[in-house]
N, C-alpha and C positions, 0 to 999 in steps of 0.2 A: 365365185362370181355372183353378182347381185341378181335377184329375181326382178323381172319387170312385168307389169300387169297392163294389159291392153285396155284403154278407156275410150278411144275414138279413132276415126279414120278421116283424113283430109280428102274431100271429094271434089273440090273445085276452087278456082280463084273467086274472090268476091268483088274486089274493087281495085282501082288503080293504085291504092296506097300499100298493096302487098298483103292485104287481109285475105284469109282463106276460109272457106266454108267446111265445117266438119260434121260428121254424123257420129253421135254419141253411141258408145257400146257400154255405157255405164248405167247402173241402176240409180245413180246419184247425180243427175244432171246439174244440180247446184254446185257441184265440185268445180265446174269450169270457171266460176266466178272467183274462186279462191286459189286457182292455180297460179303458181309463180313460174314454174318451168315444167317441161315435159321431155321425155327421151324419144329420139327418133333414130331408127336404124338407117345408117348410110353405109352401104357396102360392108355389112357385118360389124360395124362399130357404132355404138350408141352415143349420140351427141345430144347435148342439152340445148333446147330452144327455150328462150325466156319469153314469157307472155307479157305483152304490153297492154292489150285491151281485149275484152270479151264482150260480145253482144249476143243476145238470144233472138232467134228468128223462128218462132214456132217450135218444132222439135229439133231443129238444127241450131248450131251456134256458129258465130263468126269470130275467128281469133286473129289478132294482129300480133306477130312475133317481132321482137326487137331485131334490128339489123336486116329485116326483110321489108324494104321500103317501096317496092314496085312490083308490078305483075311479073316482070322478068325475073326478079329475085325469087319470087315465090313459086314459079312454075315447077321447080325441082321438088317441091313438097307434095304435089298432087299424087294421090294414091298412097302416101306414107301413112303409117299407123303411129298413133301417139300412145306412149307408155308412161307409167309412173312407177316409183319404187315401192317396196313393201311398207316403208315408213309413211308414205303418202296416202295409203289406203284409208278410206272412211271407216271409222270405228262403228261396228255393227251393234245393234241392240241384242240382248240376250236371246238365244234361240234362233238367230239369223246367221246365215253362212254365205260366203262368197261362192260363186259358181265353180271357181277353180279349186275350192276345198271339197266340194261335193263330187265333181266329175272324177272318176277313177276309184271312188270309194267302194269297198266291198259291202254287200247288203245281206243281212241274215234275218230269218223269220222262223221262230220256233226251232232254233238250232240248225236250220237248213241254210246253206249258202245259195242265194238266189242268183248272184252274179254281181257285176260292177255297174255303177251308174256311168252311162256313156254320154248322157246328154240331159239337160234340164230344159224342158219346154216351158216357156213363159207365156201362159195363157191368161185371159181376162179374169176368170174365176179364181184360179190358183195355179201355182207351178206344178209340173208333173215330172217325176223322175223316170227316165228311160233306163231300164236295167237289162243288161245282156249277160248271158253266161249260163252256168248250170246246165240246163237242157238245150242251150243255144236258142231259146225262145226269147222274144222281146217281151218284157213285162213293164207295164205302165202303172206307176203308183202315184196317186195325188200327194203333193207335199203338204199334208195336213198334220198339225201338231199331235193330234190324238193317235196317229198311225206310227209315230216315231217314238220309240222308247228311249234311245240314246244315239248320239252322234259324236264321233271324235274326229276332228279335222287332222289332228296329229297322227292318228293311227289309220286315217282314211277308212273308217268303219262305221256303218250304220246298222243299228239293231232295231227292227220293226217290232211294234207292240204285239206280243203273242195273244193278247186279249182281243185284238181286233181281227176280224175276218178280212183278209187282204184279197182273196181270190173268190170268184163266183163258183169255181169248181175246185176240187181238191188238187193241190199241187203235189206232185210226186217227184221224188229225186231221181 
């Protein structure tokens, strides 16, 4: 079965021509101007919707889908999530990773298993990895290049730099 990746959610109708307003869940908002189609879940089956037109309105976007020509046609879309396939993902620069690659990854520091990344907080200064496991404590690690020795999306494994002090107090297993 194909993997689908969430990029947006339809939040409301926009105009009488069937256009809908979406909220982006993507780190790459420019992607919406290059979209040709998206996948939408209708009762457990993913259907293709083809994009006719995209407009930007601040942090939100307005999309007009082919064959949705009125408010009545588009009402069924309200609340639906928009997905793309793996092939349609934006290619990331070296050292950057998708959130879905990071979440669930095992994290090690100085040979100790700290836990798994359960969430990535996207904050203004930098992202922060939320790690749970080990001693059932929540550990917050800033997503800084100098703190990460290696990461493998395939193995879902992150090794933190042993040269860097990660904790204010000594971590005991």
